[in-house]
VOVEXLUM-453666 format. One record per residue (C-alpha): x, y, z. Coordinates in nm, 2 decimals. Layout:
! residues N
+--------+--------+--------+
|   east |  north |     up |
+--------+--------+--------+
|      X |      Y |      Z |
...
+--------+--------+--------+
***
This chain:
! residues 169
+--------+--------+--------+
|   east |  north |     up |
+--------+--------+--------+
|   0.00 |   0.00 |   0.00 |
|   0.13 |   0.35 |  -0.09 |
|   0.23 |   0.55 |   0.22 |
|   0.06 |   0.88 |   0.30 |
|   0.33 |   1.14 |   0.28 |
|   0.35 |   1.43 |   0.53 |
|   0.63 |   1.69 |   0.51 |
|   0.63 |   1.89 |   0.83 |
|   0.93 |   2.11 |   0.73 |
|   0.71 |   2.40 |   0.61 |
|   0.51 |   2.39 |   0.94 |
|   0.83 |   2.40 |   1.15 |
|   0.98 |   2.67 |   0.93 |
|   0.67 |   2.89 |   1.02 |
|   0.73 |   2.81 |   1.39 |
|   0.42 |   2.59 |   1.41 |
|   0.40 |   2.27 |   1.62 |
|   0.34 |   1.98 |   1.38 |
|   0.20 |   1.72 |   1.63 |
|  -0.16 |   1.79 |   1.55 |
|  -0.10 |   1.77 |   1.18 |
|   0.08 |   1.44 |   1.23 |
|  -0.20 |   1.29 |   1.44 |
|  -0.46 |   1.41 |   1.19 |
|  -0.26 |   1.23 |   0.91 |
|  -0.24 |   0.92 |   1.13 |
|  -0.62 |   0.93 |   1.19 |
|  -0.69 |   0.96 |   0.82 |
|  -0.48 |   0.66 |   0.72 |
|  -0.65 |   0.37 |   0.56 |
|  -0.63 |   0.04 |   0.75 |
|  -0.28 |  -0.10 |   0.71 |
|  -0.15 |   0.22 |   0.53 |
|   0.19 |   0.35 |   0.64 |
|   0.28 |   0.72 |   0.70 |
|   0.59 |   0.87 |   0.54 |
|   0.71 |   1.17 |   0.75 |
|   0.97 |   1.42 |   0.63 |
|   1.12 |   1.63 |   0.90 |
|   1.43 |   1.86 |   0.94 |
|   1.55 |   1.64 |   1.23 |
|   1.52 |   1.28 |   1.35 |
|   1.19 |   1.30 |   1.55 |
|   1.29 |   1.06 |   1.82 |
|   1.01 |   1.15 |   2.07 |
|   0.75 |   1.06 |   1.81 |
|   0.88 |   0.71 |   1.78 |
|   0.74 |   0.62 |   2.13 |
|   0.41 |   0.79 |   2.06 |
|   0.37 |   0.60 |   1.73 |
|   0.48 |   0.28 |   1.89 |
|   0.20 |   0.32 |   2.14 |
|  -0.04 |   0.37 |   1.85 |
|   0.07 |   0.03 |   1.70 |
|   0.33 |   0.15 |   1.44 |
|   0.68 |   0.03 |   1.38 |
|   0.92 |   0.28 |   1.24 |
|   1.22 |   0.29 |   1.01 |
|   1.42 |   0.61 |   0.94 |
|   1.69 |   0.73 |   0.72 |
|   1.89 |   1.05 |   0.68 |
|   1.83 |   1.25 |   0.36 |
|   2.07 |   1.48 |   0.19 |
|   2.09 |   1.82 |   0.36 |
|   2.02 |   1.69 |   0.71 |
|   1.65 |   1.61 |   0.67 |
|   1.50 |   1.28 |   0.78 |
|   1.25 |   1.04 |   0.63 |
|   1.06 |   0.82 |   0.87 |
|   0.82 |   0.55 |   0.77 |
|   0.56 |   0.45 |   1.03 |
|   0.40 |   0.11 |   0.94 |
|   0.11 |  -0.04 |   1.13 |
|   0.20 |  -0.36 |   1.30 |
|  -0.10 |  -0.47 |   1.50 |
|  -0.47 |  -0.40 |   1.57 |
|  -0.56 |  -0.18 |   1.87 |
|  -0.72 |  -0.36 |   2.16 |
|  -1.10 |  -0.34 |   2.10 |
|  -1.26 |  -0.05 |   2.28 |
|  -0.94 |   0.15 |   2.35 |
|  -0.83 |   0.46 |   2.16 |
|  -0.54 |   0.43 |   1.91 |
|  -0.22 |   0.48 |   2.10 |
|  -0.34 |   0.30 |   2.41 |
|  -0.09 |   0.07 |   2.58 |
|  -0.17 |  -0.29 |   2.49 |
|  -0.08 |  -0.42 |   2.84 |
|  -0.32 |  -0.18 |   3.02 |
|  -0.56 |  -0.47 |   3.11 |
|  -0.28 |  -0.61 |   3.33 |
|  -0.21 |  -0.28 |   3.52 |
|  -0.28 |  -0.26 |   3.89 |
|  -0.59 |  -0.08 |   4.02 |
|  -0.56 |   0.30 |   4.01 |
|  -0.38 |   0.45 |   4.31 |
|  -0.52 |   0.80 |   4.22 |
|  -0.85 |   0.91 |   4.07 |
|  -0.90 |   1.26 |   3.93 |
|  -1.22 |   1.41 |   3.80 |
|  -1.10 |   1.69 |   3.57 |
|  -1.42 |   1.76 |   3.39 |
|  -1.51 |   2.12 |   3.37 |
|  -1.15 |   2.24 |   3.38 |
|  -1.01 |   2.45 |   3.10 |
|  -0.69 |   2.35 |   2.92 |
|  -0.41 |   2.32 |   3.01 |
|  -0.52 |   2.26 |   3.38 |
|  -0.62 |   1.89 |   3.32 |
|  -0.28 |   1.81 |   3.16 |
|  -0.09 |   2.00 |   3.44 |
|  -0.28 |   1.82 |   3.71 |
|  -0.23 |   1.47 |   3.55 |
|   0.15 |   1.53 |   3.50 |
|   0.20 |   1.67 |   3.86 |
|   0.01 |   1.38 |   4.01 |
|   0.20 |   1.12 |   3.81 |
|   0.53 |   1.26 |   3.91 |
|   0.44 |   1.23 |   4.28 |
|   0.34 |   0.86 |   4.24 |
|   0.55 |   0.55 |   4.27 |
|   0.69 |   0.39 |   3.95 |
|   0.43 |   0.15 |   3.81 |
|   0.14 |   0.32 |   3.99 |
|  -0.17 |   0.40 |   3.79 |
|  -0.38 |   0.71 |   3.77 |
|  -0.74 |   0.73 |   3.65 |
|  -0.88 |   1.06 |   3.52 |
|  -1.21 |   1.18 |   3.37 |
|  -1.17 |   1.46 |   3.12 |
|  -1.41 |   1.66 |   2.89 |
|  -1.22 |   1.56 |   2.58 |
|  -0.94 |   1.34 |   2.44 |
|  -0.62 |   1.49 |   2.58 |
|  -0.42 |   1.47 |   2.25 |
|  -0.15 |   1.72 |   2.37 |
|  -0.10 |   1.51 |   2.68 |
|   0.00 |   1.19 |   2.50 |
|   0.34 |   1.31 |   2.37 |
|   0.42 |   1.46 |   2.72 |
|   0.34 |   1.12 |   2.88 |
|   0.56 |   0.94 |   2.62 |
|   0.84 |   1.19 |   2.66 |
|   0.84 |   1.13 |   3.04 |
|   0.84 |   0.75 |   3.01 |
|   0.47 |   0.70 |   3.11 |
|   0.21 |   0.48 |   2.94 |
|  -0.15 |   0.55 |   2.89 |
|  -0.48 |   0.39 |   2.77 |
|  -0.81 |   0.56 |   2.72 |
|  -1.14 |   0.59 |   2.54 |
|  -1.45 |   0.79 |   2.51 |
|  -1.73 |   0.69 |   2.75 |
|  -2.00 |   0.49 |   2.58 |
|  -2.25 |   0.78 |   2.63 |
|  -1.99 |   1.03 |   2.49 |
|  -2.00 |   1.25 |   2.80 |
|  -1.63 |   1.22 |   2.89 |
|  -1.29 |   1.07 |   2.81 |
|  -1.16 |   0.81 |   3.05 |
|  -0.78 |   0.79 |   3.09 |
|  -0.55 |   0.55 |   3.27 |
|  -0.19 |   0.66 |   3.30 |
|   0.08 |   0.44 |   3.44 |
|   0.39 |   0.61 |   3.59 |
|   0.71 |   0.51 |   3.42 |
|   1.04 |   0.44 |   3.60 |
|   1.18 |   0.14 |   3.78 |
|   0.90 |  -0.12 |   3.81 |
+--------+--------+--------+
***
């Protein structure tokens, strides 16, 4: 299948954050379709985010210092969980912390989740209720070595998130 090509160099040249454009491209992929990303640097933090979404990656340096990264889907997502959810979430311990963050304006939910996780023991799990999918939180969790799993409630009223603190388990 032909990869969907996304060149984020123009976005970065304008000083724009490309994460939302990348996630939109991923969400628009046909089943089994790879994503070919062109960037002015090797986007290492994105590797973990995409791995959590079920993609393997291969990268190569291009002339001029740019990078081409191919993200290829490797497995189906656990039924009922959002793309990017950790596949082992069903085996995590019960949440040690529960946060109801509905009604809070961004970035307060993200700040509260990150602060709470940092105060928890490695391997501990946090459960949070949010008004919407926290798409800007996911790369922060990955960058800090945490895992997550989540989905929209069946009635559509909130997003349910489990986050597992990274570190020595």
